[in-house]
C-alpha positions as CSV (number, residue, x, y, z in Angstrom):
1,X,3.0,-27.8,-20.1
2,X,5.0,-24.7,-19.1
3,X,3.9,-22.7,-16.1
4,X,4.6,-19.1,-14.9
5,X,3.2,-16.9,-12.2
6,X,2.1,-13.3,-12.7
7,X,2.4,-11.2,-9.6
8,X,2.6,-7.6,-8.5
9,X,0.7,-4.9,-6.6
10,X,-3.0,-4.6,-6.9
11,X,-4.7,-2.4,-9.5
12,X,-1.7,-2.7,-11.8
13,X,-3.4,-4.7,-14.6
14,X,-2.1,-8.3,-13.8
15,X,-5.4,-10.0,-14.7
16,X,-5.7,-8.0,-17.9
17,X,-2.2,-9.0,-18.8
18,X,-2.9,-12.7,-18.2
19,X,-6.1,-12.4,-20.2
20,X,-4.3,-10.9,-23.2
21,X,-1.4,-13.4,-23.0
22,X,-3.9,-16.3,-23.0
23,X,-5.8,-14.9,-25.9
24,X,-2.9,-14.4,-28.3
25,X,-3.6,-17.7,-30.2
26,X,-7.1,-18.8,-29.2
27,X,-9.6,-18.9,-26.3
28,X,-8.0,-19.6,-22.9
29,X,-9.6,-21.7,-20.2
30,X,-9.8,-20.0,-16.8
31,X,-10.8,-20.7,-13.2
32,X,-10.4,-18.7,-10.0
33,X,-10.1,-20.3,-6.5
34,X,-12.0,-19.0,-3.5
35,X,-8.8,-17.3,-2.4
36,X,-8.5,-15.4,-5.7
37,X,-5.8,-17.4,-7.4
38,X,-6.5,-17.4,-11.2
39,X,-5.5,-20.5,-13.2
40,X,-5.5,-19.8,-17.0
41,X,-4.6,-22.5,-19.5
42,X,-3.9,-21.7,-23.1
43,X,-1.9,-22.7,-26.2
44,X,1.0,-20.6,-27.7
45,X,3.7,-21.5,-30.2
46,X,2.5,-25.1,-30.3
47,X,2.9,-25.6,-26.6
48,X,0.5,-25.8,-23.6
49,X,0.9,-23.0,-21.0
50,X,-0.5,-22.3,-17.6
51,X,-0.5,-18.8,-16.1
52,X,-1.1,-18.4,-12.3
53,X,-2.5,-15.0,-11.5
54,X,-2.0,-14.1,-7.9
55,X,-4.1,-11.5,-6.0
56,X,-2.3,-8.2,-5.6
57,X,-3.1,-7.3,-2.0
58,X,-0.2,-7.9,0.4
59,X,-2.3,-10.1,2.6
60,X,-2.3,-12.7,-0.2
61,X,1.6,-12.8,-0.4
62,X,1.6,-16.4,1.0
63,X,-0.4,-17.5,-2.1
64,X,2.2,-15.8,-4.3
65,X,5.1,-17.6,-2.5
66,X,3.3,-20.9,-3.0
67,X,2.7,-20.2,-6.7
68,X,6.3,-19.5,-7.3
69,X,7.1,-22.9,-5.9
70,X,5.4,-24.5,-9.0
71,X,6.6,-22.0,-11.6
72,X,9.3,-22.2,-14.2
73,X,9.4,-18.4,-14.3
74,X,7.4,-15.4,-13.2
75,X,6.3,-12.1,-14.6
76,X,6.4,-9.1,-12.1
77,X,3.9,-6.6,-13.3
78,X,4.7,-3.0,-12.1
79,X,3.5,0.5,-12.5
80,X,5.3,3.1,-14.7
81,X,5.1,5.5,-11.8
82,X,8.4,6.1,-9.9
83,X,6.7,6.7,-6.5
84,X,4.9,3.3,-6.7
85,X,8.1,1.3,-7.1
86,X,8.1,0.5,-3.4
87,X,4.8,-1.4,-3.8
88,X,6.8,-4.1,-5.7
89,X,9.3,-4.5,-2.9
90,X,7.5,-7.5,-1.2
91,X,7.3,-9.3,-4.5
92,X,10.9,-8.7,-5.5
93,X,11.9,-10.0,-2.0
94,X,9.8,-13.2,-2.5
95,X,11.2,-13.7,-6.1
96,X,14.8,-13.4,-5.0
97,X,14.3,-15.7,-2.1
98,X,12.7,-18.3,-4.3
99,X,15.5,-18.0,-7.0
100,X,12.7,-18.0,-9.6
101,X,13.7,-16.6,-13.0
102,X,11.8,-13.4,-13.6
103,X,10.8,-10.9,-16.3
104,X,9.8,-7.5,-15.1
105,X,6.9,-6.0,-17.2
106,X,6.3,-2.2,-16.8
107,X,2.6,-1.9,-17.6
108,X,0.4,1.0,-18.6
109,X,3.0,2.7,-20.8
110,X,0.0,4.4,-22.4
111,X,-0.1,6.6,-19.3
112,X,3.3,8.3,-19.4
113,X,4.2,9.7,-15.9
114,X,8.0,9.8,-15.9
115,X,11.2,8.4,-17.3
116,X,11.5,4.6,-17.5
117,X,15.1,4.8,-16.3
118,X,14.0,6.4,-13.1
119,X,11.4,3.6,-12.6
120,X,14.0,0.9,-13.1
121,X,16.4,2.7,-10.8
122,X,13.7,2.9,-8.1
123,X,12.9,-0.8,-8.4
124,X,16.6,-1.6,-8.4
125,X,16.8,-0.4,-4.8
126,X,14.9,-3.5,-3.8
127,X,16.6,-6.1,-6.0
128,X,20.1,-7.5,-5.8
129,X,20.0,-8.8,-9.3
130,X,20.5,-6.3,-12.1
131,X,17.3,-5.0,-13.7
132,X,18.3,-4.7,-17.4
133,X,16.2,-2.8,-20.0
134,X,15.5,-5.0,-23.0
135,X,13.3,-2.3,-24.6
136,X,13.1,1.5,-24.6
137,X,10.0,3.5,-25.3
138,X,9.6,5.5,-28.5
139,X,7.9,8.8,-27.9
140,X,6.0,11.3,-30.0
141,X,5.7,14.4,-27.9
142,X,4.4,13.3,-24.5
143,X,2.8,10.1,-26.0
144,X,4.5,6.7,-26.1
145,X,3.8,5.3,-29.5
146,X,6.0,2.1,-29.5
147,X,9.1,0.5,-28.3
148,X,12.6,-0.5,-29.6
149,X,14.0,-3.9,-28.9
150,X,17.6,-3.5,-27.8
151,X,18.8,-6.9,-29.0
152,X,17.3,-7.0,-32.5
153,X,17.4,-3.2,-32.8
154,X,13.9,-3.2,-34.3
155,X,11.2,-0.7,-33.6
156,X,7.6,-1.6,-33.1
157,X,4.7,0.8,-33.3
158,X,1.8,0.1,-30.9
159,X,-1.6,-0.5,-32.5
160,X,-4.8,-0.6,-30.5
161,X,-5.9,-4.2,-29.8
162,X,-3.6,-5.6,-32.5
163,X,0.0,-6.8,-32.8
164,X,2.5,-4.1,-33.1
165,X,3.8,-3.1,-36.6
166,X,7.5,-2.9,-37.5
167,X,8.8,0.6,-38.5
168,X,12.1,2.4,-38.8
169,X,13.7,3.7,-35.6
170,X,13.0,7.5,-35.4
171,X,16.1,9.6,-35.6
172,X,15.3,11.2,-32.2
173,X,15.5,7.7,-30.7
174,X,18.7,6.4,-32.3
175,X,21.3,7.9,-29.9
176,X,19.2,6.8,-26.9
177,X,18.9,3.3,-28.4
178,X,22.7,3.0,-28.9
179,X,23.3,4.1,-25.3
180,X,20.7,1.7,-23.8
181,X,22.0,-1.2,-26.0
182,X,25.6,-0.6,-24.8
183,X,24.4,-0.8,-21.2
184,X,22.5,-4.1,-22.0
185,X,25.6,-5.7,-23.6
186,X,27.8,-4.5,-20.7
187,X,25.5,-6.2,-18.1
188,X,25.4,-9.4,-20.2
189,X,29.2,-9.5,-20.6
190,X,29.5,-9.8,-16.8
191,X,28.2,-13.3,-17.2
192,X,29.8,-14.3,-20.5
193,X,33.5,-14.2,-21.3
194,X,33.0,-14.5,-25.1
195,X,30.8,-11.4,-25.2
196,X,33.2,-9.5,-23.0
197,X,36.0,-10.3,-25.4
198,X,33.9,-9.2,-28.3
199,X,33.2,-5.9,-26.7
200,X,36.8,-5.3,-25.7
201,X,37.9,-6.0,-29.3
202,X,35.1,-3.6,-30.4
203,X,33.4,-6.3,-32.5
204,X,29.6,-6.2,-32.9
205,X,28.0,-9.5,-31.7
206,X,25.1,-10.9,-33.7
207,X,21.6,-10.7,-32.4
208,X,21.3,-14.5,-32.3
209,X,24.3,-14.7,-30.1
210,X,22.9,-12.1,-27.7
211,X,19.6,-13.8,-27.5
212,X,21.4,-17.1,-26.6
213,X,23.3,-15.4,-23.8
214,X,20.2,-13.6,-22.6
215,X,18.3,-16.9,-22.4
216,X,21.1,-18.6,-20.4
217,X,21.5,-15.7,-17.9
218,X,17.8,-15.6,-17.3
219,X,17.6,-19.4,-16.7
220,X,20.6,-19.1,-14.4
221,X,18.8,-16.3,-12.5
222,X,21.6,-13.8,-13.0
223,X,19.5,-10.8,-14.3
224,X,15.9,-9.6,-14.6
225,X,15.1,-8.3,-18.1
226,X,12.7,-5.4,-18.2
227,X,10.0,-5.2,-20.9
228,X,7.4,-2.6,-21.6
229,X,3.8,-2.4,-22.6
230,X,0.2,-1.6,-22.0
231,X,-1.8,-4.8,-21.5
232,X,-5.2,-3.1,-21.8
233,X,-4.3,-2.2,-25.4
234,X,-2.5,-5.5,-26.1
235,X,0.8,-3.4,-26.5
236,X,4.0,-5.3,-25.8
237,X,2.1,-8.5,-24.9
238,X,3.4,-10.6,-27.9
239,X,7.0,-9.6,-27.1
240,X,6.6,-10.7,-23.5
241,X,5.1,-14.0,-24.5
242,X,7.9,-14.6,-27.0
243,X,10.4,-13.9,-24.3
244,X,8.7,-16.4,-22.0
245,X,8.6,-19.0,-24.7
246,X,12.2,-18.7,-25.9
247,X,14.0,-17.7,-22.7
248,X,12.2,-19.1,-19.7
249,X,13.3,-22.5,-18.5
250,X,11.2,-25.7,-18.7
251,X,9.8,-28.0,-16.0
252,X,13.0,-30.1,-15.8
253,X,14.9,-27.1,-14.5
254,X,12.3,-26.5,-11.9
255,X,12.5,-30.2,-10.8
256,X,16.3,-29.9,-10.5
257,X,16.1,-26.7,-8.5
258,X,13.5,-28.0,-6.1
259,X,15.3,-31.3,-5.6
260,X,18.6,-29.7,-5.0
261,X,17.1,-27.3,-2.4
262,X,15.4,-30.1,-0.5
263,X,18.3,-32.5,-0.7
264,X,16.3,-35.3,-2.4
265,X,16.9,-37.4,-5.5
266,X,15.6,-35.6,-8.5
267,X,14.3,-38.8,-10.0
268,X,11.9,-39.3,-7.0
269,X,10.3,-35.9,-7.2
270,X,7.0,-36.4,-8.8
271,X,5.0,-33.3,-8.2
272,X,4.7,-30.1,-6.1
273,X,1.5,-28.9,-4.4
274,X,1.0,-25.2,-4.3
275,X,-2.6,-24.3,-3.5
276,X,-5.7,-25.8,-1.8
277,X,-9.2,-24.8,-1.1
278,X,-12.5,-26.3,0.1
279,X,-15.6,-26.6,-2.0
280,X,-19.1,-27.4,-0.8
281,X,-20.1,-31.0,-1.3
282,X,-16.6,-31.7,-2.7
283,X,-14.2,-31.1,0.2
284,X,-10.5,-30.3,-0.1
285,X,-9.1,-29.6,-3.6
286,X,-5.3,-29.5,-4.0
287,X,-3.7,-27.8,-6.9
288,X,-0.4,-29.4,-7.9
289,X,2.0,-29.5,-10.8
290,X,3.3,-32.8,-12.1
291,X,7.1,-32.9,-12.6
292,X,7.0,-36.4,-14.1
293,X,4.7,-38.4,-16.3
294,X,2.3,-41.0,-14.8
295,X,0.5,-39.0,-12.1
296,X,-3.1,-40.4,-12.2
297,X,-6.0,-41.4,-10.0
298,X,-5.0,-44.3,-7.7
299,X,-1.2,-43.9,-8.2
300,X,0.9,-43.5,-5.1
301,X,1.7,-39.8,-4.4
302,X,2.7,-38.4,-1.1
303,X,2.6,-41.8,0.6
304,X,-1.0,-42.7,-0.3
305,X,-3.2,-43.3,-3.3
306,X,-4.2,-40.2,-5.3
307,X,-7.9,-39.3,-5.5
308,X,-9.7,-38.0,-8.6
309,X,-7.4,-36.0,-11.0
310,X,-9.1,-33.0,-12.6
311,X,-8.3,-30.2,-15.0
312,X,-8.1,-27.1,-12.7
313,X,-9.4,-24.7,-15.3
314,X,-12.6,-26.7,-16.2
315,X,-13.1,-29.1,-13.3
316,X,-13.3,-32.1,-15.7
317,X,-11.7,-35.4,-14.8
318,X,-8.5,-36.3,-16.5
319,X,-9.2,-39.9,-17.1
320,X,-5.8,-40.8,-18.5
321,X,-4.0,-38.9,-15.8
322,X,-1.1,-36.6,-16.4
323,X,0.5,-37.3,-19.7
324,X,3.4,-34.8,-19.7
325,X,5.7,-33.4,-17.1
326,X,4.8,-29.9,-16.1
327,X,1.0,-30.3,-16.3
328,X,-1.0,-28.6,-13.6
329,X,-3.8,-30.7,-12.1
330,X,-6.4,-30.6,-9.3
331,X,-6.5,-33.5,-6.8
332,X,-9.8,-34.2,-5.1
333,X,-10.3,-36.6,-2.2
334,X,-6.5,-36.5,-1.5
335,X,-6.6,-35.0,2.0
336,X,-3.2,-36.5,2.8
337,X,-1.5,-33.9,0.5
338,X,-0.4,-30.9,2.4
339,X,0.2,-27.4,0.8
340,X,2.7,-26.4,-0.2
341,X,4.8,-29.5,-0.4
342,X,7.2,-31.5,-2.6
343,X,5.6,-34.8,-3.4
344,X,7.3,-38.2,-4.1
345,X,5.5,-41.4,-4.5
346,X,6.1,-42.4,-0.9
347,X,6.3,-39.1,1.1
348,X,5.3,-35.6,1.5
349,X,8.5,-33.4,1.8
350,X,8.2,-30.1,3.5
351,X,8.5,-26.9,1.4
352,X,11.6,-24.7,1.3
353,X,12.0,-22.2,4.1
354,X,11.5,-19.2,1.8
355,X,7.8,-20.2,1.5
356,X,7.2,-19.3,5.2
357,X,4.6,-16.6,5.1
358,X,4.9,-13.3,7.0
359,X,3.8,-13.5,10.6
360,X,0.0,-12.9,10.9
361,X,-0.6,-9.5,12.6
362,X,-4.4,-9.5,13.1
363,X,-5.7,-11.5,16.1
364,X,-9.4,-12.2,16.5
365,X,-11.7,-14.4,18.6
366,X,-14.3,-16.2,16.4
367,X,-17.6,-16.7,18.1
368,X,-20.1,-19.1,16.4
369,X,-23.6,-17.8,16.0
370,X,-24.9,-21.1,17.4
371,X,-23.4,-22.8,20.4
372,X,-24.0,-26.1,18.6
373,X,-21.3,-25.1,16.1
374,X,-18.5,-24.6,18.7
375,X,-17.0,-28.1,18.1
376,X,-17.6,-27.8,14.3
377,X,-15.8,-24.4,14.3
378,X,-12.7,-25.9,16.0
379,X,-12.5,-28.8,13.5
380,X,-13.1,-26.6,10.5
381,X,-10.4,-24.0,11.5
382,X,-8.0,-26.9,11.9
383,X,-8.8,-27.9,8.3
384,X,-8.4,-24.4,6.9
385,X,-5.1,-23.8,8.6
386,X,-3.8,-26.9,6.8
387,X,-4.5,-25.3,3.5
388,X,-3.5,-21.7,4.4
389,X,-0.2,-21.3,6.1
390,X,-0.8,-17.6,6.5
391,X,-3.5,-18.5,9.1
392,X,-2.6,-19.5,12.6
393,X,-5.2,-21.1,14.9
394,X,-5.0,-21.4,18.7
395,X,-7.1,-20.9,21.9
396,X,-7.4,-17.8,24.0
397,X,-5.7,-18.0,27.3
398,X,-8.2,-18.3,30.1
399,X,-11.4,-18.7,28.0
400,X,-10.3,-21.4,25.6
401,X,-12.2,-19.5,22.8
402,X,-11.1,-20.0,19.2
403,X,-8.3,-17.4,18.4
404,X,-7.2,-16.9,14.8
405,X,-4.2,-14.9,13.6
406,X,-4.8,-13.6,10.1
407,X,-2.6,-11.6,7.7
408,X,-5.1,-8.7,7.9
409,X,-8.7,-7.6,7.5
410,X,-9.2,-8.9,4.0
411,X,-7.8,-12.3,5.0
412,X,-10.1,-12.4,8.0
413,X,-13.1,-11.6,5.8
414,X,-12.1,-14.4,3.3
415,X,-11.9,-16.8,6.3
416,X,-15.4,-15.8,7.6
417,X,-16.9,-16.1,4.1
418,X,-15.4,-19.6,3.6
419,X,-16.7,-20.7,7.0
420,X,-20.2,-19.5,6.1
421,X,-20.4,-20.5,2.4
422,X,-18.6,-23.8,2.5
423,X,-19.0,-25.1,6.1
424,X,-22.2,-23.3,7.0
425,X,-20.7,-22.0,10.2
426,X,-21.7,-18.3,10.8
427,X,-19.3,-16.5,13.1
428,X,-18.7,-13.0,14.5
429,X,-15.4,-11.8,15.6
430,X,-14.1,-9.7,18.5
431,X,-10.6,-8.6,19.7
432,X,-8.9,-11.0,22.2
433,X,-8.7,-9.9,25.8
434,X,-5.3,-8.5,26.7
435,X,-3.2,-10.7,29.0
436,X,-2.5,-8.9,32.3
437,X,-0.9,-10.1,35.5
438,X,-0.4,-8.7,38.9
439,X,2.2,-8.8,41.6
440,X,2.9,-7.2,45.0
441,X,5.1,-4.3,46.0
442,X,5.7,-5.0,49.7
443,X,6.0,-7.9,52.2
444,X,3.0,-9.0,54.2
445,X,2.7,-11.4,57.1
446,X,-0.4,-13.3,58.2
447,X,-1.5,-15.7,60.9
448,X,-4.3,-17.8,59.4
449,X,-6.3,-20.5,61.2
450,X,-8.6,-22.8,59.3
451,X,-11.1,-24.6,61.6
452,X,-14.3,-26.4,60.6
453,X,-16.4,-28.8,62.8
454,X,-19.3,-30.6,61.1
455,X,-19.6,-33.7,63.3
456,X,-17.0,-36.4,63.6
457,X,-13.5,-35.5,62.6
458,X,-13.2,-31.8,61.8
459,X,-10.7,-29.7,59.9
460,X,-7.8,-27.8,61.6
461,X,-4.8,-26.1,60.2
462,X,-2.8,-23.1,61.5
463,X,-0.2,-21.4,59.5
464,X,2.0,-18.3,60.0
465,X,3.4,-17.2,56.6
466,X,4.6,-14.1,54.7
467,X,4.6,-13.1,51.1
468,X,7.3,-11.0,49.5
469,X,8.1,-9.6,46.0
470,X,10.4,-11.7,43.9
471,X,12.6,-10.3,41.1
472,X,11.1,-9.7,37.7
473,X,10.8,-13.0,35.8
474,X,11.7,-15.2,38.8
475,X,8.1,-16.4,39.1
476,X,6.7,-18.2,42.2
477,X,8.9,-19.5,45.0
478,X,8.1,-21.3,48.3
479,X,10.3,-21.7,51.3
480,X,9.7,-22.9,54.9
481,X,11.7,-22.6,58.2
482,X,9.2,-24.5,60.4
483,X,10.8,-25.8,63.6
484,X,9.8,-28.3,66.2
485,X,7.2,-30.0,64.0
486,X,4.7,-27.2,64.5
487,X,3.6,-28.1,60.9
488,X,4.3,-31.8,60.3
489,X,6.6,-32.4,57.3
490,X,4.0,-34.4,55.4
491,X,1.6,-31.4,55.4
492,X,4.1,-28.8,54.1
493,X,3.7,-29.7,50.4
494,X,-0.1,-29.2,50.9
495,X,0.6,-25.6,52.2
496,X,2.7,-25.0,49.0
497,X,0.0,-26.4,46.8
498,X,-2.6,-24.1,48.5
499,X,-0.2,-21.1,48.0
500,X,0.1,-21.9,44.3
501,X,-3.7,-22.0,44.0
502,X,-3.9,-18.6,45.5
503,X,-1.7,-17.3,42.7
504,X,-4.4,-18.0,40.1
505,X,-6.4,-15.0,41.1
506,X,-5.0,-12.1,43.1
507,X,-6.8,-9.0,44.7
508,X,-7.0,-7.3,41.3
509,X,-8.5,-10.3,39.6
510,X,-5.5,-11.4,37.6
511,X,-3.0,-14.2,37.8
512,X,-0.2,-13.4,40.3
513,X,3.5,-13.6,39.3
514,X,6.9,-13.0,40.9
515,X,5.8,-13.6,44.5
516,X,7.6,-15.7,47.1
517,X,5.8,-17.4,50.0
518,X,7.6,-18.2,53.3
519,X,6.0,-20.6,55.8
520,X,7.7,-20.1,59.2
521,X,5.4,-21.5,61.9
522,X,2.0,-23.0,62.5
523,X,0.0,-25.5,64.6
524,X,-1.7,-28.8,63.9
525,X,-4.2,-31.1,65.6
526,X,-3.4,-34.8,66.0
527,X,-6.9,-35.8,64.8
528,X,-8.4,-32.9,62.8
529,X,-5.4,-31.9,60.7
530,X,-5.1,-33.2,57.2
531,X,-3.6,-32.3,53.8
532,X,-6.8,-30.8,52.7
533,X,-7.0,-28.6,55.8
534,X,-3.5,-27.3,55.4
535,X,-4.0,-26.8,51.7
536,X,-7.1,-24.7,52.4
537,X,-5.2,-22.7,55.1
538,X,-2.3,-22.1,52.7
539,X,-4.6,-20.9,49.9
540,X,-6.7,-18.6,52.1
541,X,-3.8,-17.4,54.2
542,X,-1.8,-16.4,51.1
543,X,-4.9,-14.7,49.6
544,X,-5.2,-12.6,52.7
545,X,-1.5,-11.8,52.7
546,X,-1.7,-10.7,49.0
547,X,-4.6,-8.3,49.8
548,X,-2.3,-6.5,52.3
549,X,0.8,-6.4,50.1
550,X,-0.1,-3.5,47.8
551,X,-1.0,-5.3,44.6
552,X,0.3,-3.8,41.3
553,X,-1.1,-4.4,37.8
554,X,1.5,-5.8,35.3
555,X,1.2,-5.4,31.5
556,X,2.9,-7.6,29.0
557,X,5.7,-6.1,26.9
558,X,6.6,-7.7,23.6
559,X,9.8,-7.4,21.6
560,X,8.8,-6.7,18.0
561,X,10.8,-6.9,14.8
562,X,9.2,-4.7,12.2
563,X,10.2,-5.5,8.5
564,X,9.8,-2.5,6.3
565,X,11.4,-0.9,3.2
566,X,14.1,1.5,4.3
567,X,12.2,4.6,3.2
568,X,9.6,3.9,5.9
569,X,12.0,3.4,8.8
570,X,12.1,7.0,10.0
571,X,8.3,7.1,10.2
572,X,8.3,4.3,12.7
573,X,9.8,6.3,15.6
574,X,6.8,8.5,16.2
575,X,4.5,5.4,15.8
576,X,6.3,3.5,18.5
577,X,6.4,6.6,20.7
578,X,2.6,7.1,20.4
579,X,2.1,3.5,21.6
580,X,4.2,4.1,24.7
581,X,6.9,1.8,23.3
582,X,10.6,1.9,23.4
583,X,12.8,2.0,20.3
584,X,15.7,-0.4,20.4
585,X,17.2,0.5,17.0
586,X,17.3,-0.9,13.5
587,X,19.6,-2.7,11.1
588,X,19.7,-3.4,7.4
589,X,18.0,-6.6,6.5
590,X,20.8,-8.7,5.1
591,X,18.3,-11.1,3.5
592,X,16.5,-8.4,1.5
593,X,18.0,-5.5,-0.3
594,X,16.3,-2.1,0.5
595,X,14.7,-3.4,3.7
596,X,15.3,-2.6,7.4
597,X,14.5,-4.6,10.6
598,X,13.3,-2.1,13.2
599,X,13.3,-3.3,16.8
600,X,11.2,-2.0,19.6
601,X,9.5,-3.0,22.9
602,X,5.7,-2.5,22.7
603,X,2.9,-3.0,25.3
604,X,0.8,-6.0,24.5
605,X,-2.4,-3.9,24.4
606,X,-0.9,-1.7,21.7
607,X,-0.1,-4.5,19.2
608,X,-3.4,-4.2,17.3
609,X,-2.9,-0.5,17.0
610,X,0.6,-1.1,15.8
611,X,-0.7,-3.3,13.0
612,X,-3.1,-0.6,11.9
613,X,-0.6,2.1,12.0
614,X,2.0,0.1,10.2
615,X,-0.4,-0.8,7.4
616,X,-1.3,2.9,7.0
617,X,2.3,4.1,7.2
618,X,3.7,1.6,4.7
619,X,0.8,1.2,2.2
620,X,0.2,-2.3,3.6
621,X,3.8,-3.5,3.0
622,X,5.3,-3.6,6.5
623,X,4.8,-6.4,8.9
624,X,6.1,-7.5,12.3
625,X,6.8,-10.5,14.3
626,X,6.7,-10.5,18.1
627,X,7.9,-12.4,21.1
628,X,7.0,-12.0,24.7
629,X,9.8,-10.1,26.6
630,X,8.6,-9.3,30.1
631,X,5.9,-7.9,32.3
632,X,6.0,-4.3,33.4
633,X,4.2,-2.3,36.2
634,X,1.2,-0.2,35.1
635,X,-0.1,2.6,37.3
636,X,-2.6,5.4,37.3
637,X,-6.0,5.9,35.6
638,X,-5.1,3.4,32.8
639,X,-4.5,0.7,35.4
640,X,-7.7,1.5,37.3
641,X,-9.7,1.4,34.1
642,X,-8.3,-2.0,33.2
643,X,-9.0,-3.5,36.6
644,X,-12.5,-2.1,36.7
645,X,-13.3,-3.4,33.2
646,X,-12.0,-6.8,34.1
647,X,-14.0,-6.9,37.3
648,X,-17.2,-5.9,35.4
649,X,-16.6,-8.6,32.8
650,X,-15.9,-11.2,35.5
651,X,-19.2,-10.3,37.2
652,X,-21.1,-10.6,33.9
653,X,-21.9,-6.9,33.7
């Protein structure tokens, strides 16, 4: 079985294209996972094929990356509108990182909105490999009536819902065809010495020779050929399918590529897992592609016995197991298989680095409708994060509530739907509480005496201490200069422990940072003094000192790296300014052509608004990663409002 992924922006006709490809020579078999990944199996040219149809929203990009891991080749479906070329940038980036051979299909040619050369040029801004036209449109007025193949130099007239018919190249197209063909041959000659010599000697190479060269450079991932069509009318679909059949590599090439990238023996690589989901009453289902024969129920795969092996399109058991390399299958009751992963008989090998999904930008606390489901929610989220690497699960600081980091609003809705439909855990969501701290702005000294008499031995501890501001980022410090045994040495650690406890909640109600405590005198009682007494004195004394030291609210500042196509970089400056952030600069992203990495410092409370503004400003393409940088003082009405709200929440109001 041969396998390819169809990917691209949403609302561009990908699913229609897959449907038309699958129906060229019969009725396809199709299934769609809960995450929207379509699996279509069909026959063409006497071979079995599988098309993976990836959802087009940018939040589903991790699923596209995983699908590429199991694909011999891919088809990038794009719009014929120049201004929409940027929407393909994330997919071109993923394709290039994965080194997957690609054919670019410009869809909806029945809706002419500009020159194809301009569309290709706009897409080339985001691709380091040459995008090479293999066809040019044939126009009749403003209407595109067909296309001309630049290798065979044949013209094909589009027919509604039928294969195109051969006709003579119109005179008005001949000159343009010769020019485009010369460009195609020039690109191919860069990767073939024989062709270069033929062109220099002004000899016309045969079509068969050009097809052979084209097949080789595609499998070697040197160029991306560009084909045209309108899937909704079945125009250009047969030409695309023939290109996949004759020019796309087979499963053995994928096995070599993956084994070389992972540094493992090609002979041991048995399969690759690329998708997983949970089904009610079934549990975890893993979609994988066999790279060798002999994968069947009970066989060792990934270090344990494989569960039931099913056809992913029909759900029926494959009793004989996988009989040919390249076949896609679904594994049930095989929870030991992680996704995505390279699978040998004895181990699960981690996926390539390029499958790492974009950093999740949306943080939400999930609250179960029933308190009885709290433990179940924690366990379930752990399972779901194993099958969805675009999802991060952690606990909120301070409350321990379940905190999830999702790719965006649609991803979060999918998660909540899965929790309800499959695991019967109803949840609501809310934004997490911002993490604030407090410190002091001046030195304060106190003399605190702890005395308690309840019958028998009492409690007595007397301390003289001071608190002072430390430098930013220095944290808590403790020092003592007690003389003459006023505070016995064995009680001084208890004073420090009490001082540390006092830092847990300051006068403003937040954790205290960057404060130093100095113990310089005190008194003790030979009978009533104890570690507990001095710990209590240290704690209450420091609390009193903090209340007199002009407490200041501290907000977290994060260093963010925003990844965007270069055309959006200029628009980020006012966004950062509106969030009271600081622009640090930007550089070209060396790993992705046409992308910039924009750096800034942003207050923690503004990160969610940054995510919203970034999605709006970049049509959902941009994303950012963040790391904590430092805490910064916050004054005025904003600080007062935060302190009041925190106090009201703490008091249950």
